[in-house]
C-alpha positions as CSV (number, residue, x, y, z in Angstrom):
1,X,15.2,-3.7,-1.8
2,X,16.6,-6.6,-3.7
3,X,14.9,-10.0,-4.2
4,X,17.8,-11.6,-2.1
5,X,17.2,-9.2,0.8
6,X,13.4,-9.8,0.6
7,X,14.0,-13.6,0.7
8,X,16.5,-13.6,3.6
9,X,14.5,-11.2,5.8
10,X,11.0,-12.3,5.0
11,X,8.9,-12.8,8.2
12,X,11.7,-11.5,10.4
13,X,12.0,-8.4,12.6
14,X,15.3,-6.8,13.8
15,X,16.3,-6.8,17.4
16,X,18.1,-3.4,17.6
17,X,19.9,-4.4,20.8
18,X,21.9,-7.0,18.9
19,X,23.2,-4.7,16.1
20,X,26.1,-3.1,17.8
21,X,27.6,-6.5,19.0
22,X,27.4,-7.6,15.3
23,X,29.4,-4.5,14.3
24,X,26.9,-1.8,13.6
25,X,27.5,1.8,14.7
26,X,24.6,3.9,16.0
27,X,24.1,7.2,14.3
28,X,21.4,9.9,14.5
29,X,19.3,8.2,11.9
30,X,19.8,4.5,12.7
31,X,22.6,1.9,12.5
32,X,25.4,1.6,9.9
33,X,27.6,-1.5,9.2
34,X,30.7,-1.0,7.1
35,X,32.9,-3.9,6.0
36,X,35.6,-4.3,3.4
37,X,35.1,-7.4,1.2
38,X,37.9,-9.8,0.8
39,X,40.0,-10.1,-2.3
40,X,38.5,-7.1,-4.0
41,X,38.6,-3.3,-3.5
42,X,34.9,-3.1,-2.5
43,X,33.0,-2.6,0.7
44,X,29.6,-3.5,1.9
45,X,27.5,-0.9,3.8
46,X,24.2,-1.8,5.5
47,X,21.8,0.7,6.9
48,X,19.0,-0.1,9.3
49,X,16.7,2.6,10.4
50,X,15.3,2.9,14.0
51,X,12.0,1.5,12.5
52,X,13.8,-1.6,11.2
53,X,14.0,-0.7,7.5
54,X,17.1,-2.2,5.9
55,X,19.1,-1.3,2.8
56,X,22.5,-2.5,1.6
57,X,25.0,-1.4,-1.0
58,X,28.3,-2.5,-2.3
59,X,30.6,0.4,-3.1
60,X,34.1,0.9,-4.5
61,X,36.3,1.3,-1.5
62,X,38.0,4.4,-3.0
63,X,35.7,6.1,-5.4
64,X,32.5,5.2,-3.4
65,X,30.9,4.3,-6.8
66,X,28.1,1.7,-6.5
67,X,28.9,-1.9,-7.6
68,X,25.8,-3.8,-8.7
69,X,26.9,-6.7,-10.9
70,X,26.4,-9.1,-8.0
71,X,22.7,-8.3,-8.1
72,X,22.4,-9.0,-11.9
73,X,20.8,-12.3,-12.7
74,X,23.1,-14.5,-14.9
75,X,26.3,-12.5,-14.1
76,X,29.2,-14.9,-14.2
77,X,32.9,-14.9,-13.4
78,X,35.1,-15.5,-10.4
79,X,35.1,-11.8,-9.3
80,X,31.4,-11.3,-9.3
81,X,30.9,-14.8,-7.8
82,X,33.2,-13.8,-4.9
83,X,31.4,-10.6,-4.3
84,X,28.0,-12.2,-4.4
85,X,29.1,-15.0,-2.0
86,X,30.4,-12.6,0.6
87,X,27.4,-10.3,0.2
88,X,25.0,-13.1,0.8
89,X,27.0,-14.6,3.6
90,X,27.1,-11.4,5.6
91,X,23.3,-10.8,5.2
92,X,22.6,-14.4,6.2
93,X,24.7,-14.0,9.4
94,X,22.9,-10.7,10.1
95,X,19.5,-12.4,9.8
96,X,20.7,-15.3,12.0
97,X,22.2,-13.2,14.8
98,X,20.1,-10.0,14.9
99,X,16.7,-10.9,13.6
100,X,13.7,-12.8,15.2
101,X,10.7,-14.5,13.6
102,X,7.8,-12.1,12.8
103,X,5.0,-14.3,11.6
104,X,1.9,-13.4,13.7
105,X,0.3,-10.0,13.2
106,X,-3.5,-10.4,14.0
107,X,-4.4,-8.3,17.1
108,X,-5.8,-11.2,19.1
109,X,-2.7,-13.4,18.3
110,X,-0.5,-10.6,19.6
111,X,-2.6,-10.4,22.8
112,X,-2.3,-14.1,23.3
113,X,1.5,-14.0,22.9
114,X,1.7,-11.2,25.4
115,X,-0.6,-13.0,27.9
116,X,1.5,-16.2,27.8
117,X,4.7,-14.2,28.2
118,X,3.3,-12.4,31.2
119,X,1.6,-15.3,32.8
120,X,3.9,-18.3,32.2
121,X,7.1,-16.6,31.2
122,X,7.3,-18.5,28.0
123,X,8.2,-17.3,24.5
124,X,7.1,-18.9,21.2
125,X,9.7,-21.4,19.9
126,X,10.1,-21.7,16.2
127,X,11.3,-25.2,15.9
128,X,11.2,-25.5,12.1
129,X,13.0,-23.1,9.8
130,X,10.7,-21.3,7.3
131,X,7.7,-22.7,9.0
132,X,4.9,-20.4,10.0
133,X,4.3,-22.3,13.2
134,X,5.7,-22.1,16.8
135,X,5.1,-23.8,20.1
136,X,4.9,-23.0,23.8
137,X,6.1,-25.8,26.2
138,X,6.3,-26.2,29.9
139,X,9.7,-25.7,31.4
140,X,9.5,-28.7,33.8
141,X,8.8,-31.4,31.2
142,X,9.1,-29.8,27.8
143,X,5.6,-30.8,26.8
144,X,3.7,-28.5,24.4
145,X,0.7,-26.7,25.8
146,X,0.1,-24.4,22.8
147,X,0.8,-24.2,19.1
148,X,0.4,-21.1,17.0
149,X,0.2,-21.3,13.2
150,X,-0.5,-19.2,10.2
151,X,-2.6,-21.1,7.6
152,X,-5.3,-20.5,5.0
153,X,-9.0,-20.8,5.8
154,X,-9.2,-23.7,3.3
155,X,-6.6,-25.7,5.3
156,X,-9.1,-25.6,8.2
157,X,-12.0,-26.7,6.0
158,X,-13.4,-23.2,5.5
159,X,-14.1,-21.4,2.2
160,X,-11.4,-19.1,0.9
161,X,-7.6,-18.8,0.8
162,X,-7.2,-15.9,3.1
163,X,-4.5,-16.3,5.7
164,X,-5.6,-16.8,9.3
165,X,-3.8,-17.3,12.6
166,X,-4.8,-20.1,14.9
167,X,-4.0,-21.6,18.2
168,X,-4.0,-25.3,19.1
169,X,-4.6,-26.1,22.8
170,X,-4.9,-29.3,24.8
171,X,-8.4,-30.3,25.8
172,X,-10.2,-33.2,27.4
173,X,-11.7,-35.5,24.6
174,X,-15.2,-35.5,26.0
175,X,-15.3,-31.6,26.0
176,X,-13.9,-31.4,22.5
177,X,-16.5,-33.8,21.2
178,X,-19.3,-31.6,22.4
179,X,-17.6,-28.3,21.6
180,X,-16.2,-28.8,18.1
181,X,-18.6,-27.1,15.6
182,X,-16.2,-26.6,12.7
183,X,-17.1,-22.9,12.7
184,X,-15.6,-21.5,15.9
185,X,-14.1,-24.6,17.5
186,X,-12.2,-27.2,15.5
187,X,-10.4,-30.5,16.2
188,X,-6.7,-29.8,16.5
189,X,-5.1,-28.8,13.3
190,X,-2.0,-31.0,12.6
191,X,-2.4,-32.4,16.1
192,X,-4.2,-35.3,17.8
193,X,-7.8,-34.5,16.9
194,X,-9.1,-36.1,20.1
195,X,-6.9,-34.2,22.5
196,X,-6.3,-30.8,20.9
197,X,-8.6,-27.9,20.1
198,X,-8.1,-25.3,17.4
199,X,-9.4,-21.7,17.7
200,X,-9.1,-19.0,15.1
201,X,-7.5,-15.8,16.6
202,X,-9.9,-13.4,14.9
203,X,-11.8,-12.2,18.0
204,X,-14.7,-14.5,17.3
205,X,-13.9,-16.2,20.6
206,X,-13.5,-13.9,23.6
207,X,-9.9,-13.4,24.8
208,X,-10.8,-14.3,28.4
209,X,-12.1,-17.7,27.3
210,X,-8.9,-18.3,25.3
211,X,-6.9,-17.4,28.4
212,X,-8.9,-19.9,30.5
213,X,-8.4,-22.6,27.8
214,X,-4.6,-21.9,27.8
215,X,-4.6,-22.4,31.6
216,X,-6.3,-25.8,31.2
217,X,-4.0,-26.8,28.4
218,X,-1.0,-25.8,30.6
219,X,-2.3,-28.1,33.3
220,X,-3.1,-31.0,31.0
221,X,0.5,-30.8,29.7
222,X,1.7,-31.5,33.2
223,X,0.0,-34.9,33.2
224,X,2.0,-38.1,32.4
């Protein structure tokens, strides 16, 4: 897989149901997209397996010989520039139309996401491109009641640069003051540190407790 493909599809997962409307054809082994490139006798073929693995090639439209100059760093000229531009444009459109953010992978984070979906009918909203953070907000007033982020331990004041996944939830200031121990419970990361609580989603806090705290946060978000 090329560096360009890695860059475009990093932290994204394919939604297979959106591939055929984009122009893919379902085959026995996955999905295939075939498009002739403009102003050249080349075509782009993209394969996506049922498990989501992607590969792409530019081929001569007649001989089927691979064309790779568009992947060569420093290659110049109007022809290769045209091919590279179209190649990148199609891949970017594919990522925009058929892929979804895939940032959170810890088991407890996935359980929390599923719980919020089943209980409140809400999906995480990724409001900032390339940011490893997303929010849940109430449908009636658009107020946030939860934020999920992927950060390093050091960013939370802990030792190490390992990535962790956290949740920020609303909380009453007096409860936060007595609860925050900077080991399991933290003042809200990147939020108002008097009104938000941060929990690491590494199973150190029981899932049932987190569910209860989400319910409280949801209610607090309803207040003016």
